[in-house]
N, C-alpha and C positions, 0 to 999 in steps of 0.2 A: 569288623575285620578290615585291616588295611590292605588295599590293593594297589599295586604299582605295575608299570609296564615291565615286560620281561625282556631280557637280553639273551641271545644265544649265538652260537657260532655255527656257521653252515659248512665249513670245510677246512682244509688244511691238514697238516700232519699233526697228530696228537702227541704231546710231549710225554717224556718218560714218567713224570710224576703220577699220571693217571693209571699206570699199569698195575697198581696195587689194589684196585677196587674190584671185588667180586660182590655179587648181590644176592640177597635172600629172597624170601617169599614173594612171588610175582603174581599179580592178578591175571586170570585168563582173559583173553580177548576173543573177538569174533574169529572163529576157526583157528588158524595157526598164529594169529598175532600175539605178541607178548607185550604187556604193558610196561614199557621201559621208562618213558617220560610222558608228561601229561598231554603232550600234543599228539600222541598216538590215539587212534580212534577208540573210544570207550563205549562198550555196548551196555554198560550198566549192570552186567551180570555179576553176581557175587561169588567169590571163590569159596568152595566148601572148606571148612576148617578141619584140620587134622584132629582126630578124636582125643588125642592126649594133649592138645594145646589149648582148646577153647571150650568153655561151657556156654550153654545157650543163654544164660542170664548174666554173663560176665559184664555186659555193658550197662547194667543198671547202676544208679547212684554215682554217676560220673560228676566230677566237678564242672561248674559252668564254664563253657568254652565259647569264645566268640568266633563265628564262622567267617571263612573267606567269602567275600561278596559273590553271590550267585551259587554257592555250594554249601553243603553242610560240613562241619568239621568232622573228620574221621578219627576216632579215638578207640583205643581198646583192642583193635584188630591189627593184623599184620599185612593187609593188602598194600602192595606197592612199596613195602619197606625194603631198604637196602642196607647192607652191612659192609663196612670197611674191613679189610682183612689184614691181619698182622703181617708185616713184610718179612719176618724171619730174621735170622742172623745173617747179615749181608757182609761178606768179606770184601767184595769188589763190585764195581759197576760194569766191569768188562768181562763178557763171556761167562757170566754167572747168572743163575736163576735168582734174581733179586727179590723174589717174593717168597722163597721157601715153598711151603706147602700151600699154595693158593687154592682155595676151595671153589669148585664149580657147584652152584646150587641150582637144581633143575626145577622147572615148572612141571609139577606132576598132575595138574588139573587140565587135561586136554578134553575139550568139550565136543570136538567134531568127530562124528562117527566114522568119517572116511579115513582118519589117520591110521597108518599102520607102521610097524617098526621092523618089518622084514627087510634085510639088506637088499640092495639092488642086485640084479643078476651079475654074476662074475663074467669076465670076458673082456672084450675090447671096447665095449660100449662106454660112453661117457657116464660116469656115476657121480651124482651130485647129492649133497647133504645140506640140511638146513639147521641152523643153530636154534634151539628151543629154550635157551636160558638167556639171561640178560647179558652175561659175558662168559666166554669159554676160553680157556688157556690153550695156546698152541705151544707144544713142547718140541725141542730139537730132536728128541729120541722118544720112542714109545715107552716111557717110564715116568712114574710120578716124581722121581728124583731128578729128571733131566732138566736142563736149563730151559728157560722160556724163550720161544721164538717170536711170540706175539700174542695178541688177543683178538677175538672176534665178537661182534655184537649179535643180539637177537635178530632173527630173520635173515642173517647174512647167509649167502649160498657159498658152500665150499665144494671144490671139485677134487675128486680123488685121483691119485696117480694111477695110471694103468698097471695091471698085473697084481699078483698077490705078494704079500710080505708076511714074515713069520708072526707078526702080532696083529694080523688083519681081523681076527675075531673080536678084539677089544679096542683097537685103535684104527682110525682112518689116516692113511698116509696122504697128505695133500700134494697136489701136483706142483711141479716146478721146484721141488725141494723145500717147500715152505714149512714143513714140520709135520707133527702128528697131533691128532685130537682124539681124546677119549670118547667112546661112544656112550657108555653107560656109567654114570657117576657112582652107582652103587658098588662098582668094583673098587672104588676108593673109600667110600663111606656108605654104610648100609642105609643111611637116612636119605641118600640122594637118589635121583632117578635118571631118566634119559637126558643127555646133554645135547645130542644132535639126533636127527631122524632123516631118513631118506627124503629127498626133495620130490614132491609130486607135482606133475603138470596137469592141473585140472583143465578139461576142455580140449586137450590135445590128443588126437588119436595116436595109437601106439606106433603106427608106421611113420608118423612125423615127429615123434618125441626126440630122437637123436639129432635131427636137423635143428629143431628148436633149441635143444640143450646146447648145441654147438654155437649158435648165435648168442645165446645168453652167456655162455662161458667166455666168449670173446669179449663181450662188453664188460664183464666183471674183471677180466684180466687187464683191460685198458684202464678201468677205474683204479685198480690197485697200482698200476704203473704210474698213474698221474697223482694219486692221493696218498699212497702208502697205506696207512691205517685208515680204514673206511669209517667215517662217522655216520651217525644215524640218519641225517638228512639224505646223504647219498644212497644209503641202503634202501631207504623208503622209496626214493625216486626210481631206483633200478627195479625194485619189486613191482612198483606201480606200472612202469613202462612195459614189463613183461605181461602183466595182467591185462592192461589195456590192449596190447597188441594181440593177445589171444582172443579177446573179445572182437576185435576188428577182423580177425581171420576166420572166425566161426560163421559159417554160412547157414541160412535157415534150413536147408535140406539136410543138415547134419554133417556136411563135409567141412574140410579145413583147408583154407587157402594159404599155403606156405609163403607165397610171394607177398601176399598182403601182410602177413605177420612180419616178414623181414623188413618191408618198407616202413611199417609203423614202429617196430621196435628199434630199428637203427636210428630213426629220427628222435624218438623220445629218450633213448639211452644216451645219445650224444648230448642232449640237453641236460640230462641228469649229471653227466660227468663234467660238463664244462664248468670252469670256475666262475664265480660271480663277476659281472661286468665291472662293478666298482664296489669298494668297501663301504659299509654303512658309516655314516658320520661318527657314530659312537665307537667304531672299531678302527678308525684311522690311527696309524702308528704315530705316537708322539714321544719325543725324547724328554728326559728330565734334566735338570741342572741343579747345581748347588747355589743357594742364595748367599747373601752377605751375612756375616755373623751378627746376631742380634740378641740372643738370649743369655743374660747373666743369671737370671732366675726365671722359672716358669710360673707365672701367675695366671689368673683366669684369662686375661686378654692374650697373654703369650701363647697359651695352649690353644686357644681358639684360632689365633693367627697362624700357628704352625699347621693346623689341619687345613686351613684355607690355602696356605702356600702350597702344601702338598697336593691339594685338589688342582692347583694350577701347574703342577709338575715341577715345583721348586722344592728341593730337599734342603734341610738345614745343613750348615757346614759340618765337617767332621768334628770340630771342636764343640759346637752346639750339641750335636748328636751324642758325643762322648759325655757331655755334662748331663744330658737327659737320662741316658742309660745308667750311668754311674750313680746318679742321685736316686733313681728308682730302685736299683739293686741294693743300695744301702737301706732304703725303707723296707724292702722285702726281707732283708737279712735279720731285722729286728722282730719280725712277726713269728708266731708259732706255726707249726705245720698245719694246724687246724685253727682257722680264724673264726672267731665268734662275732657276728654282726647283729646289732639290735636295730630294728626298724620301728619307728614310732607309729602308733595307730593313725591311719590316714596318709602316711607317707608311702612311697612306692620304691621297690627295688626291682630293676630289670635284669633278669638272668639271660645272658647272651651265650649261645653255644659256639661251635667251631666257626671260625672266620676264614682261616686258611689263605691269608694273603689277599682277600677280596676287599681291597681298601674302599672302593666306591660303594660297596654294600655296607661297610662300616659307617661311612659318612651318612648313608641313608638311615641307618639305625639311630645315629645320634640326632639326625633331623626329626625322626619320628618320636623319639623319647625325650629329647630336650637335654640341655646342659646339666651336668651333675651338680646336685646340691644336697644338703642333708635330707630334704624331702623327696629327692629324685635321684636315687643311687643306682649304681651299676655293679653287676658281678659278671665278669667275662670268664667263661668256664673252660679255658684252655684251647689249644690248637689254634694259636693266633697266626702261625707262619706255616710255610711249606705249601707247595703245589700252586698257589696263586702267584700272579706276576708281581704283586705289590706287597710282599711280606715285610719288607723293610719299612714301608710307610705304615702298615698296620702296627708293627711292633713299636715304632717311634710314637705313633699317636696314642696307643694305650699306655705306654710308660709315661708320656708327658701328662696325660690325664691323671694318672696316679700321683705324679709329683705335684700337680696343681691342686688336687683334691684327695689327699690320701685317706680321709675318712669317708669319702663318698664313692670312690672307685676301687673295686676289689678285683683281684685277678687270681685265678687258680691255675695251677700247672696242668698242661695236657701231655699226652704221650709224644707230641711233636715238639715240645720244648725240651729237646734232648739232642746232644751232639750227633749221635748216630743217625737220627732221623734227618737232621738238618743237612748232613753231608750227602744224603741220598736224594732227598726230595726238594732240593733247590734253594733253601734259605742261605746256606753257606755261600754258594755261588753268587746269589743275588747281593748279599751283604758285602762280599769282597769286590763285586763289580761296581756297586754304588759307593762303597767306602774303601775298606781295607781289611786284610786278615786280622789286624788288631781290633778293629771295630766288631768283627764277628765274634772274637773271643770275649769282648765285653758283653755282648748279647748273651753268650753262653753262660757267663757268670751270673747275670741277672736271672736267667731262666732257672739256674740251680737254686737260687734263693726264693723262688716262688713257693707260696704255700700249696699244699696238695688238695685241700678241701676247705669248705666254709660251712658253718652252721648258722642259720638265720633264725633269730628269736628262739633258739633252743628247740626248734620244731621242724625245720626243713634242712636236710643235709644235702649239700651241693658238691659234687665231685665230677671230674671229667669222665672217667671210665665207669667204674661200678664197685661191686662188693667183692669180698674175699670168700674163698672156700673155708676159711677158718671160722669156727663157731664162736659166738660170744664176743666178737670184736666190739669194744666200747670206744666212744669218742675220745676218751682219755688216752687210749692206746694210739689212736691216730695222731693226736696232738704231740705225742712223744717221738714220732718218727724222725729218724735221721734222714731228712729229705735233701740236704744240701750236697747232692752228688748226682751222678748220672744214673738213670734208672736202668742199669744193666744187670747182668747175671749175678753180680755181687751185692746188689741192693737188697734191702728187706723185701721179701716176697709180698708183704702187705702193700708196700708202695707200688709194686708192679701191678697188683690186682686193682688198686684204686685208679691207676692210669689207663689200664688196658681192658678191664672186664666188660662184659655186655650182658644185658638181661635176656632171658628167654621165657617162653610161656610154659614150658614143662616144669614140673616140680624138681627141687633139688638143685644140684650143680653138675656141670659137665666140663670136659676139656674144651677149650676155646679153639676154633679153627684158625685164630690169629697166631697161635703158637705162644702167646703170653696172656696172662690173666685167665679168667674162667668165664663160663656161662652160668648165671645164677637165676634161679626160678623165683616166682612170686612168693613162695613160702620162705625163701632165704631173705627176701626183701622185708616181708612182714616181721620175721623174727628180729632182724636188725633194727627195724623201726620200734618195735615193742621193747627191745632190750635198752634202747637209748631214748625212749619216750618221744619219738619223732612222729610227726604227721605223715611225712613222705620224704622221698629223696628225688633230686633232679640231677640228671647227668646229660652228657652230650655224646661225642665220640662216634656216632653212627649217622650217616646220611639217611634222612627220612623223606619220602616223596612229598608228604604234606608239611614237612618242616618239624614235625613233632610226633610223638607216639606214647601212649600210656601202656605200661605193662599190665597184664591181667591182674585184677584186684586193685588197680589204680593206686599203688603205693610208690611207683617209680615212673617218672616222666622223662622222656628223652627230648632235648631241645637242640636243634641243629640250625645254625644261623648263616650258612653260606648258600644262598639260593643259586639255582642253575650251576651247581657245583662243577668246578673245572670247565665251565662254559659248555657242558654237553648234557648234564643230567636232567635239566628241566624241572628240578624240584623247587618247592617254595622254601623260604627261610622262616624261622619262627623266633619269637621272643616270649618269655614268660614274665608277666608282671605280677609281683607279689605285693599286695596292699592289705596289710593286716588291719582288722577292725578292733582287735584286742591285743594284749601282749603276746599271745600265742597265735601262730599261723594255722589256719584250717584250710581244707581243700577248696572251699568256696572263696578263699582269699586269693586264689591263683587264677589268672586270666592269660590265655595263650592268644597271641596275634601272629598272623602270617603275612609275608610280604614277598614280592617278586624281585628279581635281580635288577640292578641298576646298570645303565650304559657305562662303559669304561673304555679308556684308550688301550691300545695294544703296545706291548713291548716285545722285543725278541725273546723267544723261549729257548731253553736248553732242549734240543730236539733229540728224540730217538725214534727212528722209523721202525715201528713195532711189527709191521707185517708187510 
């Protein structure tokens, strides 16, 4: 298994594009901790599986997977899995809930016996709550339909506004007019559980609780004033500062020294809030520039040089970029909606999942896998752009690779290769900032020409999202799709399902919390594979903490290739290498490799102070 150094961000205001992520099944941690990213403390405890999701013997007969160095590959289960949520129909970026029905998914496996869910006493006392899911939505009003005011992380402490309000049984009204947080997710969806719980001060006698809470509240207020949206490192440091100060104030005779708590906590909390003294070398802001025009045609040396130039922060001129995008678009337009790829025995095809503008991770992938050749091919499975700071570089690199080696580099369309998504999640702004509105329109035309799926050796179906609720869908039906259009409400529903759907471990299919596509069970996957004589399917579309995940029954593999997603998630990236030994691909011809994020320069972000 490939292992590389990880890059993460320790502070700052988180930009708008990350607000659309809510997360699924989370492994329980020691007492109240939630396993959000891999650098949170892991007790090694296993999460109990829901009875209707997982059988005891479902992990047998797995395809061989190469482990990340120092750990075993986790497959077949859902621990630590995260799911990207459909952003909904977005009419505007201003004063609108840009996420539609963003789903809060609770951790229902609380292992500590001391946890309780009775509300704090009403009155004038400070009332505090703790987030027990990976992310919770803060709404402007106590309503599921209200606009978003912000988001909060696991273990973040929220302080309730004093006094009662009409919706206080179901919602917490946050202090200082910050918004409202739903207490119990089952009020929204029967499958959900608690989203927040009363914050407990272990080791603090009742007579000192309000004084301690007041000091803690003041520190969190200052942190939010300095940072806006609180990222995980700040939350962890503030929580640890309080825990350490409580320990320092606890006297052997059982008493509690409030002065000792105040002294220790104020010192540690100020250190937690303080910005870093200096930026890491990998995070120093660098500017880009346009180089001199050079590409009349993109050959192997030209494509390689383009990637190296962009590594050095030199973009091609707009004329060169126009040539690259237009040529690639013409190539895509001649392809069917379902591309058939044949890999000779002994050759390898690398399936790459979501990249989302993480150009330095793309460079690392190419370094790991090698230059594209007939015996070393690539299939990039959608979501090349949006959210990351270098989406233009990623798009130009992939399109240039396609122009250079059209039979060795293959691209599927993702749900983010769409005008609506690009307008919301950053690619339009980035393309127009680095080039022009006309250049952005060229990218949009190229994206519309992208195929929606690929089948490898008539045995492995690769698509960005997933399957449809329609029964009996054949590959021939997918090949006939009218895909040269925006995937909007007027598009073929099958196209939307292919771009937006997600697997689930329950049988059958269900409504998707994204608002588009469906959730499909392992029985749906099995029928689709049997109807089309397929070994399995590979899809992307969901961030996985380990970079990949097998659906129950091992017929559907998720590959996600953007490590440390959005610079905060701490996940691994993954690559699936397919090396057939015969004309047909079997499960043991698949190998999954994982890798960590690469250092990258910073660019100015389009900011939204979320909280």
